C-alpha positions in Angstrom: 2.4 -2.9 -19.9 0.1 -0.1 -19.3 0.3 3.2 -17.3 -2.4 2.8 -15.7 -1.6 -0.9 -14.4 1.6 -0.5 -13.8 0.6 2.4 -11.3 -1.9 -0.1 -9.9 0.4 -2.6 -9.2 2.8 -0.1 -7.4 -0.3 1.0 -5.2 -1.6 -2.6 -4.5 1.1 -4.1 -3.8 2.7 -1.4 -1.4 -0.4 -1.2 0.2 -0.6 -4.6 0.9 2.9 -5.1 1.9 3.1 -3.9 5.3 -0.3 -4.2 6.6 -1.7 -6.8 9.1 -4.8 -7.9 11.4 -4.4 -9.7 15.0 -2.7 -8.8 17.7 -0.5 -11.1 18.3 2.7 -9.6 20.5 5.7 -8.6 18.3 9.3 -9.4 19.5 12.5 -7.6 18.9 15.5 -8.4 17.3 19.0 -6.9 18.3 20.5 -4.4 15.7 23.5 -6.3 15.1 21.0 -9.5 14.1 21.6 -10.4 10.3 20.0 -12.7 8.0 23.2 -14.5 6.9 21.9 -17.5 4.9 17.6 -18.6 4.4 16.9 -22.3 6.0 14.1 -23.8 7.6 15.1 -23.7 11.4 11.2 -24.5 12.7 9.6 -27.5 11.6 6.6 -27.5 14.6 4.6 -24.8 12.2 2.5 -26.5 9.6 2.2 -24.9 6.1 -0.4 -26.2 3.4 -0.6 -24.6 0.1 -3.3 -25.0 -2.8 -2.7 -24.1 -6.2 -5.7 -22.5 -8.0 -6.9 -22.7 -11.3 -9.3 -19.1 -11.4 -10.3 -20.1 -15.3 -9.4 -16.3 -16.3 -8.4 -15.5 -19.8 -5.0 -15.2 -20.8 -4.9 -11.5 -20.5 -7.0 -11.1 -17.3 -5.7 -11.0 -13.7 -6.9 -11.5 -10.1 -6.6 -8.5 -8.2 -7.3 -9.4 -4.6 -8.2 -6.7 -2.1 -9.3 -7.9 1.2 -10.9 -10.4 3.2 -14.6 -10.3 4.0 -14.7 -13.3 7.1 -13.6 -16.0 5.5 -14.2 -14.8 2.1 -11.3 -13.1 -0.2 -12.7 -10.5 -2.7 -11.3 -8.9 -5.2 -11.2 -7.6 -8.9 -11.0 -9.0 -12.5 -8.9 -6.2 -14.5 -6.8 -6.4 -17.5 -3.6 -6.6 -17.9 -3.1 -4.3 -20.9 -5.8 -2.0 -21.4 -6.9 1.8 -22.2 -8.8 4.2 -20.2 -12.6 4.5 -21.4 -15.0 6.4 -19.2 -17.8 4.6 -20.1 -16.6 1.3 -19.8 -16.9 -1.5 -22.1 -19.5 -4.2 -22.2 -17.9 -6.8 -20.3 -15.2 -4.5 -18.6 -17.9 -1.9 -17.2 -15.4 0.0 -14.9 -13.2 2.8 -17.1 -12.9 0.1 -19.6 -10.1 -2.1 -17.8 -11.8 -4.4 -14.9 -15.4 -6.1 -15.0 -18.1 -3.9 -13.2 -18.6 -6.4 -9.8 -16.6 -7.3 -7.4 -15.4 -11.3 -6.9 -15.4 -13.8 -4.1 -12.7 -16.6 -3.9 -13.7 -19.2 -0.5 -11.2 -21.5 1.3 -12.8 -24.3 -1.2 -11.4 -22.5 -4.6 -15.3 -21.7 -5.6 -14.6 -18.3 -7.7 -17.9 -16.3 -8.4 -19.3 -13.0 -8.7 -20.7 -10.9 -6.0 -23.5 -8.0 -6.3 -20.8 -5.5 -5.1 -19.7 -2.8 -7.3 -16.2 -2.1 -8.0 -15.8 1.4 -6.9 -11.5 1.6 -7.4 -9.2 -0.2 -8.0 -7.2 0.1 -4.8 -8.7 -1.3 -1.6 -8.5 0.7 2.3 -8.6 -0.6 5.1 -10.3 -4.1 5.2 -12.8 -3.1 3.1 -13.3 0.7 3.9 -13.0 2.7 1.2 -12.7 6.9 0.4 -12.6 7.5 -3.1 -13.5 10.0 -5.9 -16.9 10.3 -7.0 -15.8 11.4 -10.6 -13.4 10.0 -13.2 -12.4 13.4 -14.7 -10.8 16.3 -13.2 -12.9 18.0 -10.8 -12.2 21.4 -12.0 -14.6 20.1 -15.0 -17.9 20.6 -12.8 -16.6 23.1 -10.9 -16.0 20.9 -7.7 -19.2 19.7 -7.5 -18.2 16.1 -7.7 -17.9 14.4 -4.2 -15.6 12.4 -1.8 -17.7 9.2 -1.5 -17.2 6.2 1.4 -18.0 2.7 1.4 -17.7 0.4 3.8 -18.0 -3.4 1.9 -18.5 -5.7 5.2 -21.6 -3.3 6.2 -23.2 -2.2 2.9 -23.1 -2.3 -0.7 -24.4 1.4 -0.6 -21.9 4.4 -1.4 -22.4 7.6 1.3 -21.7 11.0 -0.5 -19.2 12.3 2.2 -18.3 16.0 0.7 -18.0 17.9 -2.3 -14.8 18.8 -4.0 -15.0 22.7 -3.9 -16.0 22.3 0.2 -13.1 19.9 1.0 -10.5 21.8 -1.4 -11.3 25.6 -1.1 -8.1 26.5 -1.9 -7.7 24.2 -5.3 -10.5 26.8 -6.6 -9.2 29.9 -6.2 -5.7 30.4 -7.5 -4.6 32.7 -9.8 -1.8 32.2 -12.1 0.0 29.1 -13.1 0.3 26.1 -10.5 0.0 22.1 -10.5 -2.4 20.9 -8.1 -2.6 17.4 -6.4 -4.4 16.0 -3.7 -5.0 12.8 -1.8 -7.5 11.3 0.7 -6.9 8.1 3.2 -8.8 6.8 5.8 -6.9 7.5 9.4 -5.6 3.9 10.8 -6.5 4.0 14.3 -9.6 6.5 13.8 -11.6 5.0 10.9 -14.5 7.7 11.2 -12.1 10.2 10.4 -10.8 10.7 6.4 -7.6 12.5 6.3 -7.3 14.4 3.0 -3.9 16.4 1.6 -3.8 19.1 -1.2 -0.5 20.5 -2.8 -0.2 23.2 -5.0 3.2 24.0 -7.1 3.9 27.2 -8.2 4.9 27.1 -12.1 7.8 29.3 -13.2 6.6 30.8 -16.4 9.6 30.5 -18.9 10.1 27.9 -22.2 9.9 24.8 -20.2 7.1 25.5 -17.9 9.6 24.4 -15.3 7.7 23.4 -12.2 9.7 24.7 -9.1 9.8 22.2 -6.0 6.9 22.5 -3.2 9.5 23.7 -1.1 11.8 25.9 -2.6 10.0 28.6 -3.5 11.0 32.0 -1.7 7.8 33.5 -2.4 5.9 31.0 -0.5 3.9 30.4 -3.5 3.6 26.8 -2.7 1.4 25.4 -0.2 0.3 22.3 1.4 -2.8 21.6 3.5 -4.2 18.9 5.6 -7.6 18.4 6.5 -9.6 15.6 8.7 -13.0 15.2 8.0 -15.3 13.8 10.8 -18.1 11.1 8.9 -20.3 10.9 12.3 -20.4 14.4 12.8 -20.3 15.7 9.6 -17.3 18.2 10.4 -14.0 19.0 8.4 -11.2 20.6 10.5 -8.3 22.4 8.2 -4.7 23.4 9.0 -3.6 26.8 7.7 -0.2 26.4 5.0 1.9 23.8 6.4 5.0 24.2 3.7 5.5 20.6 5.1 5.1 16.9 3.3 3.3 14.8 4.8 2.8 11.3 3.8 0.4 9.6 6.3 -1.7 10.8 9.1 -2.6 8.5 12.0 -4.2 8.4 15.4 -2.1 7.1 18.4 -4.3 6.1 21.5 -1.5 5.8 23.8 -1.0 9.7 23.6 -4.4 10.2 22.3 -3.6 12.1 19.2 -3.8 12.2 15.8 -0.4 12.2 14.3 1.1 13.2 10.9 4.6 11.7 9.7 6.3 13.5 7.1 8.7 11.8 4.5 11.8 12.4 6.9 10.0 10.6 9.6 9.4 13.9 11.5 6.0 13.0 13.6 3.6 16.2 14.3 0.7 16.6 16.6 -2.8 17.4 15.3 -4.6 19.5 18.0 -8.2 20.4 16.8 -9.7 23.5 17.9 -12.9 24.8 16.9 -12.4 24.0 13.2 -8.8 24.7 12.7 -6.0 22.0 13.2 -2.6 22.9 15.2 0.4 21.7 13.5 3.1 21.0 16.6 6.6 19.1 16.3 6.1 15.9 18.3 9.3 13.9 17.6 11.7 12.6 14.8 11.6 8.8 14.7 15.6 7.5 14.4 15.4 5.4 11.0 18.7 4.9 10.4 19.9 4.6 6.8 16.5 3.7 5.5 16.2 7.7 4.4 13.3 9.3 3.0 9.6 7.2 3.6 6.7 6.2 2.0 3.1 6.0 3.3 2.9 2.7 2.6 6.1 2.0 4.8 4.2 3.3 7.9 1.9 0.9 9.8 0.5 0.9 13.2 0.9 -2.5 15.3 -0.7 -1.7 18.5 -1.8 1.4 20.7 1.6 2.8 21.0 3.8 1.9 18.0 4.2 1.9 14.5 6.5 -0.2 12.3 8.5 1.6 9.9 9.8 -1.1 7.1 12.4 -0.3 4.2 11.5 -2.4 1.4 14.5 -1.2 -0.7 16.9 -3.9 -2.7 19.8 -2.4 -1.1 19.3 -2.7 2.4 16.1 -4.0 4.3 15.2 -2.9 7.8 12.3 -3.3 9.8 12.2 -0.5 12.8 9.5 -0.5 15.5 8.6 3.2 17.1 7.2 3.6 20.6 5.4 7.4 21.0 5.5 6.7 24.6 9.0 6.4 25.2 10.4 7.8 21.6 12.5 5.2 21.2 12.9 3.2 17.9 14.1 -0.7 17.8 15.5 -2.4 15.5 13.7 -6.1 14.6 15.6 -7.2 11.2 18.5 -5.2 9.0 18.9 -7.3 6.1 22.5 -6.2 4.1 22.6 -5.6 0.2 25.3 -8.7 0.0 23.2 -10.7 0.8 20.3 -10.6 -1.7 17.7 -11.2 0.5 14.5 -9.3 0.4 11.8 -8.6 2.7 8.9 -8.7 0.5 6.0 -8.2 3.5 6.1 -7.4 7.1 2.9 -8.0 8.9 3.2 -6.9 12.7 0.3 -7.7 14.2 0.6 -11.6 12.5 4.5 -11.8 13.5 4.7 -12.9 10.3 7.5 -12.2 7.5 7.5 -13.1 3.7 11.8 -13.0 2.5 12.9 -14.0 -0.8 16.0 -14.8 -1.9 17.8 -13.1 -5.3 19.4 -14.6 -8.2 20.8 -13.4 -11.3 19.8 -15.2 -14.5 21.5 -14.6 -17.8 18.9 -14.0 -20.2 20.2 -15.1 -24.2 17.3 -12.8 -25.7 19.1 -9.8 -23.9 22.8 -11.2 -25.1 23.5 -13.0 -22.5 23.0 -10.4 -19.7 22.1 -10.8 -16.2 18.8 -10.2 -14.8 18.0 -10.5 -10.9 14.8 -12.4 -10.2 13.5 -13.5 -6.4 12.6 -17.1 -7.0 12.8 -18.6 -3.1 10.2 -17.0 -1.0 9.8 -17.8 2.3 8.0 -17.8 5.3 9.4 -16.7 8.9 8.1 -15.5 12.5 10.6 -14.0 15.2 10.2 -16.1 18.4 12.8 -15.5 21.4 14.5 -12.5 19.5 15.2 -14.3 16.9 13.7 -14.8 13.3 12.8 -18.8 12.6 12.0 -19.6 8.9 9.2 -22.2 8.7 8.2 -22.9 5.2 9.6 -22.5 1.6 7.3 -21.9 -1.1 7.1 -24.5 -3.8 8.6 -22.6 -6.9 6.5 -21.8 -9.9 8.4 -20.6 -12.5 9.5 -21.9 -15.8 12.6 -22.4 -18.1 13.9 -18.2 -18.4 10.9 -17.1 -16.8 11.4 -14.4 -14.1 9.8 -13.5 -11.1 8.3 -9.9 -11.0 6.4 -9.1 -8.1 3.9 -11.0 -5.4 0.8 -9.8 -4.7 -0.1 -10.8 -0.9 -3.1 -10.5 0.9 -3.8 -11.8 4.5 -7.1 -12.9 6.5 -7.8 -11.1 9.8 -6.5 -14.5 12.0 -3.2 -14.4 10.7 -3.6 -17.9 9.5 -4.1 -17.7 5.7 -2.3 -15.9 3.0 -3.5 -15.3 -0.6 -0.9 -15.1 -3.1 -0.5 -14.1 -6.8 2.7 -14.6 -8.7 3.5 -12.5 -11.5 5.9 -13.9 -13.9 7.4 -12.9 -17.4 9.6 -13.8 -19.7 12.3 -11.2 -20.6 12.7 -9.9 -24.1 15.5 -7.6 -25.9 13.3 -4.4 -24.8 10.2 -5.7 -23.0 8.5 -8.4 -20.6 6.7 -11.1 -22.7 4.4 -14.0 -22.0 2.8 -12.7 -18.9 1.7 -15.6 -16.7 0.0 -15.3 -13.1 -0.3 -18.1 -10.6 -2.8 -18.4 -7.5 -2.6 -20.0 -4.2 -3.4 -20.5 -0.9 -1.3 -20.9 1.9 -2.3 -21.9 5.3 -0.9 -21.6 8.5 -1.1 -23.6 11.6 0.9 -22.6 14.8 
């Protein structure tokens, strides 16, 4: 599988796993609750599955991105392709995706829209911040723009800021450095964009070894964060914080922007004039989840976030209240139970679980491979996990489920699920196949 699409899949899946929409109350579980056996224990929730035929070519995939009202929007991309910056006649976006976004309604009507594909990763229910350049921004001396588009309001992109103005520190380097940057819309204050820049000092030697961001005694490695107010067109910047931030959010209960690092330390971002002051606020008790990534953190309500561990070794869901500085374990699954939390939607009170199985594969000398075949939908009620539906299995002989791509509508009563399957060969996965379905929930 092409490296580009491995990265796309990783980002898209991760960003979809823990997002939510409607404002249902999330109930909590005690820390000793375990999922020892997956079995349906609520028959009052009605679920309907509708398998879809999108009539795509064998090497094409539909990557769902977000719901625009009752309409699901997404991109048709190639499963295996090399980037072509000018595109091709059929795949105008980088040669890997069709140039326009496609829509899919609840009746299965699938058609092209006039909305242009600007990125292969969705953000914040149709709101997207993305680079306006397709190559390294140093090639045009930073004159390329960071762009913003809200697909629900307009198809027109807005040029927000030039890269050389957003990342001044990356254009004034002397010596050998590796640099990276990232931008995202601030959850909780969607008129703000958060931007991060990382500068790594490269030690000159036989291997041009890159030294870790946080180990250089000479303080040559630098990390900056910025907040851009799109309404006022005003940029706020920090000094070098020397802390690897994975996400910036806005918490209404304490009226503050909060930066979270990979160790679950929280920092208040106070804005004075054009400067961001970086102050330690708290440390979230996340048990043995370990280091966290940005896609594991989502806002539940005005005071609470959820942090989800999606490791195969141990799956957990933890809620954290900023006002009370308190962590609550909602769910904990031990590794010996072979249960994986595939997705958690806190605002919809919806959990997607799967059971892992071992399969012996002849093409791999009868070695065992893991596959999550059985997928369940669950909710939390009266401090207990209620499993209310098991999805139909779509696999054929010798196929493994590789992963699921799940998109949920804003009402929380419809899921779109793309299931990716493949046959394992000796050194690769072959015969990729994708199934698509709508799942409607009536509670």
